C-alpha positions as CSV (number, residue, x, y, z in Angstrom):
1,M,-22.0,-2.9,-4.6
2,S,-22.6,-6.6,-4.3
3,S,-24.4,-8.2,-1.4
4,F,-21.2,-9.9,-0.4
5,E,-19.3,-6.5,-0.3
6,E,-22.2,-5.0,1.7
7,M,-22.2,-7.9,4.1
8,S,-18.4,-7.8,4.4
9,G,-18.5,-4.0,5.1
10,T,-21.2,-4.5,7.8
11,L,-19.2,-7.2,9.5
12,K,-16.1,-5.1,9.5
13,A,-17.9,-2.1,11.0
14,E,-19.5,-4.3,13.7
15,R,-16.2,-5.9,14.5
16,A,-14.5,-2.4,14.8
17,C,-17.3,-1.2,17.1
18,W,-16.9,-4.3,19.2
19,E,-13.2,-3.7,19.5
20,T,-13.9,0.0,20.6
21,Y,-16.4,-1.2,23.1
22,L,-13.9,-3.8,24.6
23,D,-11.1,-1.2,24.5
24,Y,-13.2,1.0,26.8
25,F,-13.6,-1.7,29.4
26,D,-9.9,-2.7,29.2
27,I,-9.0,0.9,30.0
28,I,-11.6,1.3,32.8
29,E,-10.4,-2.0,34.4
30,G,-6.7,-1.4,33.8
31,P,-4.1,0.2,36.1
32,G,-4.1,3.6,34.3
33,P,-6.4,6.5,34.7
34,N,-10.0,6.1,33.7
35,R,-10.0,9.4,31.8
36,A,-8.2,7.8,28.8
37,A,-11.3,5.7,28.2
38,A,-13.0,8.8,26.9
39,N,-10.9,8.4,23.8
40,C,-13.3,5.7,22.7
41,F,-16.0,8.4,22.3
42,T,-16.5,11.1,19.7
43,R,-15.8,14.7,20.6
44,D,-19.6,15.5,20.6
45,T,-20.7,12.4,22.4
46,Q,-23.6,12.4,24.8
47,V,-23.5,9.9,27.7
48,T,-26.6,9.3,29.8
49,Y,-25.7,7.4,33.0
50,G,-28.7,6.3,35.2
51,M,-27.3,3.4,37.3
52,R,-27.5,5.1,40.7
53,G,-29.8,7.7,41.9
54,E,-30.3,10.8,39.7
55,V,-29.7,10.4,35.9
56,V,-26.5,12.1,34.8
57,V,-26.2,13.5,31.3
58,L,-22.7,14.3,30.1
59,T,-22.1,16.2,26.8
60,G,-18.9,16.0,25.0
61,R,-15.8,13.8,25.4
62,D,-14.1,16.3,27.7
63,E,-17.0,16.4,30.2
64,Y,-17.2,12.6,30.1
65,A,-13.4,12.4,30.7
66,E,-13.8,14.5,33.9
67,F,-16.6,12.2,35.0
68,L,-14.3,9.2,34.5
69,E,-11.5,10.9,36.3
70,G,-13.8,11.4,39.3
71,C,-14.5,7.6,39.4
72,D,-10.8,7.0,39.9
73,T,-11.1,8.6,43.4
74,F,-14.1,6.4,44.3
75,Y,-13.3,3.0,42.9
76,E,-10.2,1.0,43.6
77,M,-11.0,-1.8,41.2
78,L,-13.7,-2.5,38.7
79,A,-14.5,-5.7,36.9
80,D,-17.1,-5.8,34.1
81,V,-18.5,-8.6,32.0
82,A,-20.4,-7.8,28.8
83,R,-23.3,-10.1,28.0
84,H,-25.7,-10.6,25.1
85,P,-24.3,-8.1,22.5
86,R,-26.6,-7.2,19.7
87,F,-25.8,-5.0,16.8
88,T,-28.6,-3.3,14.9
89,W,-28.6,-0.8,12.0
90,S,-31.3,1.8,11.7
91,D,-31.2,4.8,9.3
92,G,-27.5,4.2,8.8
93,I,-26.7,4.3,12.5
94,L,-25.0,1.3,14.1
95,R,-26.1,0.5,17.6
96,L,-24.7,-2.0,20.1
97,T,-26.9,-3.1,22.9
98,T,-25.6,-5.2,25.8
99,K,-26.1,-6.1,29.4
100,V,-23.0,-5.5,31.7
101,I,-22.4,-7.0,35.1
102,S,-20.2,-4.7,37.0
103,R,-18.3,-5.5,40.2
104,Q,-17.0,-2.5,42.1
105,W,-14.5,-2.2,44.9
106,L,-14.4,1.1,46.8
107,V,-11.2,3.0,47.5
108,A,-12.5,3.6,51.1
109,N,-12.2,-0.2,51.7
110,A,-8.8,-0.7,50.1
111,Q,-7.4,-1.8,53.5
112,H,-9.5,-5.0,53.2
113,G,-7.3,-6.1,50.2
114,K,-8.2,-7.0,46.6
115,Q,-9.3,-10.5,47.5
116,G,-12.4,-9.4,49.4
117,P,-15.9,-9.4,47.9
118,A,-16.9,-6.5,45.8
119,N,-18.7,-3.7,47.6
120,F,-21.3,-3.4,44.8
121,V,-22.5,-5.6,42.0
122,A,-24.8,-4.0,39.4
123,V,-26.4,-5.3,36.2
124,G,-26.8,-2.6,33.6
125,H,-28.2,-2.2,30.1
126,T,-26.1,-0.3,27.7
127,E,-27.2,1.2,24.4
128,D,-24.3,2.6,22.3
129,E,-24.5,4.3,19.0
130,F,-21.3,4.5,16.8
131,A,-19.9,6.9,14.3
132,C,-16.9,6.4,12.0
133,V,-14.5,9.3,12.5
134,D,-11.4,9.4,10.4
135,G,-11.6,5.7,9.8
136,N,-12.2,4.8,13.5
137,W,-15.5,3.6,14.9
138,L,-16.1,5.6,18.1
139,I,-19.1,5.7,20.5
140,S,-21.2,8.8,19.7
141,S,-23.9,8.2,22.3
142,R,-24.2,5.9,25.3
143,I,-27.2,5.3,27.5
144,V,-26.6,3.2,30.7
145,R,-29.6,2.2,32.8
146,P,-30.3,-0.6,35.4
147,A,-31.2,-4.0,34.1
148,A,-31.5,-5.1,37.7
149,G,-30.8,-3.3,41.0
150,A,-27.4,-2.6,42.6
151,T,-26.6,-5.0,45.3
152,A,-24.2,-4.2,48.2
153,I,-22.4,-7.4,49.1
154,G,-19.2,-6.2,50.7
155,A,-18.2,-3.8,53.4
156,L,-19.4,-0.2,53.0
157,P,-17.0,2.6,53.9
């Protein structure tokens, strides 16, 4: 394979992974159920979520889907901004590392309206690994940890 073909294949894979990553946030922030965002992950995915309190490790797409479904009852709205994406390849594994600024509005405060300030703003560091499954690049592993503390800026329930 020529170096141009290799570079082109690398860029196509990275672009496909970026699209999967963005699709995940589009679903999480959209009007539908969060559970559908689990389709951006492989069946055997492992998600380590350590943003608040105890670190939670979820194994498999179904377990992660249940976790996301639980978030629907807690958050009314979510707005995320991905920052500083970096792709790296190591031993044939494609990784995407980003910072994410997340604004979260709690269901318990819905009576204040959607124009009020977010109840929490958090800055997280995500590390995703991807695998190509049936021609689709899906997240096979995700680690989310704080890059800065969570800040309560709105009204608590």
